Backbone bond lengths (Angstrom), bond angles and torsions (degrees), N, CA, C in turn:
res aa  C-N    CA-C-N  psi(-1)  N-CA   C-N-CA  omega(-1)  CA-C   N-CA-C  phi
1 M - - - 1.445 - - 1.531 107.48 -
2 A 1.313 116.66 122.36 1.458 122.13 178.11 1.518 109.07 -102.22
3 L 1.327 116.17 104.44 1.449 120.46 -179.85 1.522 110.24 -90.24
4 Q 1.330 115.62 133.09 1.456 122.10 173.94 1.523 107.17 -97.66
5 F 1.311 116.92 116.14 1.459 121.48 177.38 1.514 108.10 -72.96
6 I 1.336 116.71 126.11 1.463 121.48 178.43 1.520 110.14 -96.41
7 G 1.307 117.09 -49.59 1.457 119.14 178.98 1.508 112.17 173.63
8 K 1.327 114.24 169.83 1.461 120.79 176.86 1.514 108.93 -128.30
9 D 1.296 115.77 161.50 1.453 122.70 177.92 1.529 108.51 -56.86
10 P 1.323 117.81 119.00 1.462 119.13 -178.46 1.525 113.61 -65.46
11 Q 1.310 117.44 -14.15 1.464 120.60 178.69 1.527 112.67 -99.54
12 S 1.332 116.86 11.17 1.462 119.71 -174.38 1.516 113.63 -81.29
13 G 1.298 118.29 -13.32 1.458 119.91 -179.70 1.511 111.79 73.82
14 K 1.322 116.49 -154.28 1.467 120.96 -174.28 1.523 114.04 -72.81
15 D 1.330 118.23 -16.54 1.464 120.25 -177.23 1.526 113.14 -74.94
16 G 1.322 118.70 -23.41 1.459 121.90 172.49 1.507 117.00 72.36
17 S 1.292 118.36 35.22 1.456 120.61 178.57 1.517 107.50 -136.45
18 P 1.270 120.64 149.29 1.460 131.02 -5.46 1.542 112.06 -72.15
19 A 1.332 114.62 162.93 1.457 121.16 -179.97 1.525 108.89 -148.25
20 V 1.338 115.20 161.51 1.458 120.24 178.77 1.533 108.98 -134.97
21 F 1.328 115.28 140.63 1.456 124.04 -179.34 1.526 108.39 -133.75
22 V 1.344 116.22 163.69 1.460 122.07 172.21 1.523 107.58 -125.02
23 D 1.336 116.34 130.75 1.465 121.81 174.74 1.525 106.93 -79.21
24 Q 1.306 117.78 111.81 1.457 122.19 -176.45 1.530 112.89 -69.06
25 A 1.311 117.69 -17.98 1.466 120.46 -179.70 1.522 112.55 -76.31
26 N 1.344 117.02 -33.03 1.464 118.32 -175.51 1.533 114.26 -136.14
27 G 1.328 117.62 -0.88 1.458 120.56 178.03 1.511 114.94 81.55
28 D 1.330 118.19 4.68 1.465 120.73 178.74 1.522 110.76 -66.61
29 L 1.327 115.73 145.29 1.458 120.85 170.70 1.524 108.30 -87.55
30 V 1.319 116.36 136.47 1.462 122.27 176.31 1.522 105.95 -117.15
31 V 1.338 115.46 121.91 1.457 121.43 -173.28 1.519 109.94 -118.34
32 Q 1.313 115.22 129.68 1.459 122.10 171.75 1.517 105.23 -109.70
33 G 1.308 117.25 121.50 1.453 118.69 -176.40 1.511 112.63 -154.26
34 W 1.304 113.74 -172.93 1.462 120.01 179.26 1.521 109.90 -77.02
35 I 1.299 117.35 135.23 1.461 120.79 172.58 1.523 106.82 -65.70
36 A 1.309 115.41 128.25 1.460 120.36 -174.74 1.525 111.53 -63.71
37 D 1.318 115.15 146.26 1.455 120.45 177.50 1.529 110.18 -73.82
38 S 1.312 116.23 171.22 1.471 120.82 -174.55 1.530 112.18 -62.45
39 R 1.306 117.99 -34.81 1.479 120.43 179.35 1.534 110.52 -66.54
40 T 1.331 116.86 -43.30 1.465 120.65 178.15 1.519 110.31 -63.53
41 R 1.336 117.04 -43.48 1.478 120.37 177.88 1.520 110.23 -60.64
42 A 1.318 116.52 -43.30 1.470 120.07 -179.98 1.526 110.50 -61.85
43 D 1.320 116.59 -42.32 1.469 119.80 177.95 1.522 110.74 -62.40
44 C 1.322 117.40 -41.84 1.468 121.32 178.71 1.529 111.26 -65.76
45 L 1.322 116.67 -36.77 1.468 120.69 -179.26 1.525 112.08 -65.17
46 E 1.326 117.23 -20.16 1.459 119.57 176.36 1.531 111.37 -64.13
47 A 1.330 117.28 -25.06 1.468 121.66 178.47 1.526 111.77 -86.40
48 G 1.321 117.75 -14.46 1.463 121.39 -179.99 1.519 110.55 148.79
49 P 1.340 116.77 174.39 1.462 120.75 -176.29 1.530 112.24 -69.29
50 I 1.313 115.51 156.09 1.456 122.83 172.36 1.529 105.60 -109.16
51 P 1.333 118.07 112.01 1.462 120.11 -177.91 1.531 111.74 -59.08
52 D 1.325 115.62 154.73 1.462 121.17 -178.27 1.530 112.55 -58.60
53 H 1.321 117.71 -28.57 1.463 120.49 -177.81 1.534 112.52 -89.47
54 E 1.337 118.18 9.68 1.458 123.16 179.11 1.523 110.06 -126.06
55 T 1.320 115.85 164.63 1.459 121.34 174.82 1.523 108.51 -144.35
56 V 1.288 116.13 170.59 1.458 122.55 176.61 1.525 106.74 -104.24
57 V 1.331 115.93 130.67 1.460 122.14 -179.29 1.514 108.54 -118.62
58 R 1.313 116.31 136.23 1.466 121.24 178.57 1.531 108.51 -105.13
59 M 1.348 114.57 133.58 1.462 121.80 176.85 1.525 107.90 -117.39
60 P 1.341 118.38 139.26 1.457 119.66 179.90 1.531 111.17 -71.11
61 S 1.306 116.03 147.50 1.465 120.63 -178.29 1.523 112.05 -60.69
62 R 1.321 117.85 -24.91 1.468 119.65 178.98 1.531 112.14 -66.25
63 M 1.339 117.68 -8.38 1.467 121.51 178.55 1.531 112.72 -99.12
64 V 1.314 118.08 8.17 1.468 121.02 -178.62 1.525 111.05 -55.97
65 A 1.320 118.14 -45.22 1.470 120.42 -179.72 1.527 111.09 -60.66
66 M 1.339 117.36 -39.08 1.470 120.63 177.70 1.520 111.10 -66.14
67 M 1.334 116.77 -38.75 1.462 120.01 178.59 1.528 109.95 -64.65
68 R 1.341 117.37 -39.59 1.461 120.45 176.23 1.522 110.80 -62.88
69 E 1.323 115.99 -43.07 1.463 120.45 177.84 1.526 110.33 -60.77
70 A 1.338 116.48 -41.00 1.465 120.51 178.27 1.523 110.78 -64.08
71 C 1.321 117.31 -40.85 1.474 120.34 178.17 1.522 110.38 -62.95
72 D 1.324 116.85 -42.25 1.470 120.27 177.94 1.525 110.56 -62.77
73 A 1.328 117.13 -43.52 1.463 121.04 179.04 1.525 110.96 -64.53
74 A 1.330 116.53 -37.06 1.469 120.37 178.77 1.516 110.35 -63.63
75 E 1.318 116.92 -39.42 1.464 120.27 178.36 1.520 111.83 -66.83
76 R 1.318 117.37 -30.23 1.456 121.43 179.07 1.522 113.15 -86.08
77 A 1.326 118.37 -10.40 1.474 121.85 -175.62 1.526 110.13 -55.58
78 D 1.316 114.01 144.24 1.459 121.20 179.15 1.521 108.86 -81.50
79 V 1.320 115.68 79.75 1.468 121.60 -176.88 1.521 108.90 -88.07
80 H 1.320 115.94 127.33 1.479 120.68 -178.48 1.500 111.10 -99.90
């Protein structure tokens, strides 16, 4: 899997999270972020269950431009 690093939260300091990547093999977005708090999870559960093999990740709004860049890169990925 060849991940293309798009960027990390500029306010994250030395720990480097949250961050966003694009898998160049299939165009998937890979997100490193904060595990959502119980209130956010509860709000998400109103739309349906969260499977045991999934989680809810919160990204700061200051990363919207990076997420857009990741979406653009995903569309350009050389998917076979």
